N, C-alpha and C positions, 0 to 999 in steps of 0.2 A: 512660488516664483520659479521661473525657469532660468537657465543660464544666461540667455540673452537679456532678460529683464534685469538680472543682477549686474551685468556689465553696464547696461544703460544707466542704472541707478548710480553706479560707482563713477561713471563719466560725468554725470550731472553733479554729483557731490564734489568731484574734483574741480569742475568749473566754478562752483560756488566758493570753494575753499581757496583754490590756487589762482583762479582767473585763467582766461584763455591762453595768454602768452606763457605763463609759468606751467600750465598743464601740458602744453605742447612740448616744452623743454623736458619735463619729467617723463612724458611718454616716449620721447626720443631716447632718453637714457635707458629706460626700461627695455625698449626694443633692442638697443645696442647690447645691453647685458644679456638679454635672452638669446640673441644671435651668437654672441661669444660662447655662451653656455652650450648651445646646440652644436657649435663648431667643435668645442672641446669634447663633447659627448661623442660625436661622430669619429673624432680622431682616436679616442680611447677604444671605441668599438672596433675600428679598423685594425688597431694594433692588437687587440685581443683576438680578432679573427685571423690575423696573419701569424700570430704566435705559434700555433700548432704546425703551420706550414714550414717554419724554420727548424723544427726539430727533425733530425735525421730519423728515417724509418728503419734503417738497416743496422741500428745499434743493437748489439747482442746483449741481452740482459740475463740469460740463463747459461750456465756453464756446466759441462760434465765434470765428474770427479777428476778425470785425467787433466782436463784443462785447468781446473782449480789448483791441482798439485803443481802443474807447470808454472802457472802464474805465481804461486807461492814461492817456488824456487827462484824465480826471476825477481822477486821482491815486489811484484805488482800489488797484491791486496794489502801487504803490510804498509804500503805507502798511504793507504786510505785510513788505516787504523790510527788512533791517537797514540802518541808516544807515551810509554810508561816510564816513570822515574826508576832508576836503578839503585 
């Protein structure tokens, strides 16, 4: 059985079980749910694609020893460390 044959068989079975009016209503709900799912999926994909664009590229991640010493004197890195109880 191919995909088209299976879909046709399901539609015929739906007609027999639900009737033409009810099958039409059910298919409308299924189509609406599928459209909402695809819309949400596109939204998530676009947000994920835009995420790296929002990250600044000029952020310095490596420091020399002199810069680390200077930051330490200013209290910079210590602000990131958890406080230790005295």
